[in-house]
Steps between C-alpha positions, in 0.01 A plus 500: 500500500406147395731286289258527210490882521877511511520289184259729318689814607835349404368401160356846445832664583689259279279588206522876582126522547331757720175340612263763634169342608203685354267649759138594425461804282875533449711412198826307524808718525592671173599247238361193672577171334652484155538215256863435591414467870218257430728291277773510769259370766379224268860401422534347849243223457591460132858417596383283789292285266787490250724350767245224560454414131631155407704423190192372312307819583286351774435725803423329831216640711600448862153579629307276261738267308229364264449853365866561421718404203292641210175698499373819339647700788851369445469598133394851608788503746742426215345783298551739794858380549582552135364854504706567811810341342476735202514797741779364719699270269467234771626176345376280783144631467513446126637148534233392749219658298607339172524161673147542639358602160668214313393257772139614457522472123613138526157426647180474301339838413242611757170663398435636848437876443767591754758307293373678190545836671843415642636355175365773271622775733846343486476477121393861459772619740758323287361643175504850653862474616421494871706182561878441476589433137698183577216354706244586235712330234481174703128501580333675203452201269406235761266749668331588171461132411357419847245783486407402145397155626275623787153354446172667602420468870173317573486478879344725769286776352642429153278193482213725387492808278332709768703395806690781670747568779835682518659223289321642195683830542827315563452333162397825334813676623721222367304462176512873426883482519513176301290641216768764446799267522498389137527138607411215267351229717389147431165452325325400823673753726363828633760696301393358163249776424583849633171637367300243699716570803423872480130422455503291821672781688233738381223257599642471852532875561184616322258218596614272778673758720215759505242228562685382813614829652332618817237777512598866505587652836500880548808615693518862616782699338592194292200434274321187394697184571443126480658173603650284226600167646369145523120490518301467714734564793719770336800455734706824525833331422371389164352840430855636513624223275211536254542878481870449426433236235235717336755783485755271338246397235414865441863600451551212254168511313311827567284443190354189667310721745142606440361816664357282779834326556678833516252626761549189712877541475461848649256383767714201599794737540301728729395200707863398543594852613205512742580152638846587630528564876727787612778250580485340154296194600270366230345171620252556783312184404504203263756256371868578437489731804832674581686337210808673362396491135191715576727784609729448203197511269402831663851637446489402132143621445575830670815547291310434177207727580722783632710486186207615287539843671123537534303684768531211744872442438608637842252272679628202300859592586401507870321167454814339359726656763276392785486141375880483462548642846271234645670219311838599647369580846254214560638216284867586476750230410564181695839383626560317174419813298160388366166678550246342738175451308314619813643680805382219727784281370733704723321351803409157366671325209188310394324506163162441664472869588485578125265388226554148374605629156774730638868410508826684558648431155178582316412822676856631538523466122174685444592770752846563352375501141247770591765706683740487207224620271417784742867598522516546122172692487560716809332844462797728570393863500145429626451650844384278786138581579257339742283189494129541579538346849728786602186713539299472820136416422590271209231229470447224244189278514522221242165349597438303180851394400759393754244588772768686693477838671807693605573849619745750648466717811774743607689232696327178396463292184256207511335240277211259548331231301124504447496155340315204643737256661694280256713191561827684444555717808659778299168576330282489807284783626637720778772753577795410276758777551564780749804730493585792729742783443752483781804728517494572127470133392205270451455204735266202448259409778373197309687210342424350161227237539602141415316266264370290790450548870283744692246675278492880507129490410235638735224250584176525694363196678121527499208277603475401131868418451817687413469817293788661314554870450448619142573873452377666182494881533759754612483867604755733647873570470829339595473641852143388565307253288165324544425167335154352463379151417337200659562194713420202278434142600672201336213460254534865390194627682531838669501485879503874561664824397862568593734795500858580591661830578877536477631817660856622555638748751870568481659150509189327637246312288159394632244271333146509634208281396126516568370378835467123542161353577415257777610148408770614255877444538754684286838344412783633284870452442803723466856427389708742704860602458714394795452722806164648398218469758141583395220617726156339455247676718266268701646195324787255512833504315623140473860478373665202332867420442678726253604348166691624199292619203615654173575834667676356806373423850122506529307457826139384456237605751132405509247762607178395672203709616185356663339803662223702326719804440679648199831335418789743533850400391792740554856472369760754610828575328 
């Protein structure tokens, strides 16, 4: 057993947890997680950060010092610590959290929507009695005054009335809470007019959000679904976050939702359920890959949706359980007790393997705030069902939204991107994820792709220049799928038709393309997990040195085929 595994097991025993990894088609052992267990696991990093908090409330970030001290994440961390302190009567947690809040409030009010969400959530928790009474007595008035002076935000998409990304829903979630807080803000502040605040929330969820959601995707046994993320790329991580934020708005201001907005809420929920891999993974492509807060958002979203006791409540309970399992198993807690933003930080303590906007303090705070909310909302009494990917044959083809296709065979789960190659390697076309069921547990054959480095895209060198693969149509099931499209030159002209076939047999996956023509050369890239060796019939496999990506060690290989035969790539579990 590795040192890391020993630490995880020891922690689990100390917290009296019984972690049973969920296998495909099977529910967790009776009872599964409960709110107290989630709160107990979160208490470790909450206390670790409390021990690092300085007397003035500043929290150092040992990975990225410039991001430490005070940010929206440290405010969310304080909110999580205070909710935990109310459960446990932990004076040290309370002391550190109050210092962080008061330190933030000594700074100028911030209109950043994440600050609005963090501050108003803290305010509403205090008003609802979810914080220790003595702590609330110290922070209530300065917090109310600080929020009352928050001015409208004018940067990013807020510079125009029609601009949209996930920040709009962040603001809507905070504004919906603020409109109910009974706060009297300054004349120029966002809290000055609760009626106008509610009107803006309604505009976001009834006009901007539907206009920017992805197209409908039919999913067998699930229904119509759609991506709701940041257009045009619709990264999966931000679908999870957007679905969670939309649910928070709905629970605060259900009357703000039109019939269309309610339908998209349902469809975005189905997309989230369909997106989850059998091992709880949720980010096969796009930015914020493998980040801890995505799993925490899934835990919270699943807890909220399961608590409504609807038809899909068992699936949502399984969704939340699976995400919590993965957070504990794959991320765990570092030697200092904090949560690594991405698992790759276990192998390489380097912020460059994450997005530039990520930091330990910021995303630990967001992660822990979401977990504390999930702990309080936990759907006790709802049985643990199955997620859609537990069924062999599951296939989702989001051709017009995220342009991702993923599916499930009896022993394989896979995902690929149909998108034309983009600058960020995590969005590029190609095979993006491949998991095999091995001894009752899922094992990754591919690593998370980094932002830069070898492209996973498939390219065809032709007498007229390089053509890129653009797939547009999908037929089949999770065990065997055919994809059709074209090879397109740099100027967009069509070179010729193209098709892929992805077929699985037991733990083996094979991708076959059409036959190459004379004068053509095919190249492609793969980011393999350590120890995986592909077979590329009639071609070359050219390995490069392994590096650490967000998921851990990744070993890039370039594929090259020059002969006029069909390309045939095989990966065995």
